[in-house]
N, C-alpha and C positions, 0 to 999 in steps of 0.2 A: 504493499500500500505506500502513497505517496504522500510524503510528509509536507503538509504546506506551511510557508511560515506566515507569520501573522503581520500584517500591514502595520508599519510603522508610522504613527501620525506625529505630526509636530506639535511641539507643546508651548504653551505661551513662552517658556525660555528661549525655544529654537527661534522663534518669530523675533523676538527681541535682538538675538544676538545678529540674525539677518540684517534687520536694520541698523543695528550700531555699526556692523560692518560694512552696509552701503554707504551712510553716510560718512565714514571714514575715509572711503576711497573718494567720495565728491569732495570734500575738505582737502587730501591730499593731491589731489588732480589742479583745483583751486590754487592751492599753495603755489604748484610748480608753475603753472601759467603765469599766474601774480609777478613770480619772479624771473621768469624769462621776459614779461613784459617792461620791467621795471629797468631790467639790466640792459635791453636792446634799444630802448627811448634813446636818442641823441641830445634832448633837450628842448629848448624853446625855440618854437618855429619863429615866432614874433616877440619882441618886448612888450610891445603895446597894439593888441588887435584893433582897438577904436581908432588909434593915430593912423594905422597902415589902411585901416577903411576909408578913412579922410583922402588918402593919397591916391585912392584906387583909380580914380577917373583921370589923373594925371599920368598915371602909368599907362592907362590905357590909349591916350593920346601920344605918349613916348612910343609906343607898340606900331601904333598907324604911322607915324610919321618914320619911322625905323622901316616898315615895311614898303613904305614908299621910295626909299633909295633903292631897293630892288637887288640889294645885295645877295651874295649868294656866297657860303661859306663851307668848307670842307675842315673838320677836325679830328686828328689821330694822334696815334702815339708813332714814334720810328722804334728800334730794337733797342736802342740804350734809354727808351721811356720818357722821351724830350716828348713836349706837345710839337706837333704840326698843324700849322694854319695856313689855308688857301684862301685869298679872297677875292672875288671878282666883282664888278658891276653888274647891272642889270644886263646891259648888252654885251656882257662876255668878256669885256676887258679887264686886266688886272688891276686890284687896287694897291699902286707901290708907296713907297714911303710914309707908311702909315704908324702911329705909335701903339702898339698893343701892349695891354697888361691883362693880367688875370690873376684870379684868388682860386685855388684849389681845395674844394672841401670834401672831407669825407663824409660819405650821405648819413653815417649815424652817429658821426661827430666823435669817432672813436679816436681819431688823430689830429692835431694841431693842422690850422688852416696854412696853406702854403701860398706865399706870394711869388709869383712867375712874371722875370721879365722877359719880352720876345727881341729877337734880331729877325732883321730880314736878309734872307739867305739867298732870295731870289726875288723881282720882280712879282710883288704880290703873293711872295711865299715867306713864311715866317715860321721861326722855330722858338722854342723857351730854350733860354740858358741851363735852366735846372732841370733834374729828372724828376719825375714822380715815383714815389714807392710805390711797388706792387700792390696792384688792389684797384677798387672801383673809385672813381674820382669825379667830382662835379665840379665841372670849371665857369666860372663868373669871366668872362672876357669883356674887355673895354676895348675898342678899335677908336682910335680918334684919328679923323682925315676930313680935311679939307674946312676945317672948322665945325666940323659936327663929330658926333660919338654914336657908335654903334654898340650895343649891349648885347651879348650871347651868352646863352645857357647852355651850356654840353657837358655830355657825359662821357667817360673815357675808361678804359677798361685796361 
């Protein structure tokens, strides 16, 4: 004759233990995620959001004026990690004898900002004098030419 096992039922203590274990897992996951979020945030995006909102229309006007110039740029890194920039006007001609500067910022703020100076290596082609460390960088370039200024924001890796 086959022997049957009795069906085991959960008691109140078992259910309490399961609920406590469930909430401990939820709390542990929340702590891990909060720690990752705090450690990966690079800091303040703007110091005063109200002041920046008041400047927004001026930024839009500057962007429209910049687009009106029709300049085209190409930004990259050479093998030694110097930033290379080539500039052309709307007709395809080179933009020579411009003054180019940049600030390289790490996207997460984990490295200090680097100021970059550029020299013209050929008409319309510029190279930074400093090399960038390995990694992803956001470049804030300022190109001054003919009494105007062009502001570029580009990523390089």
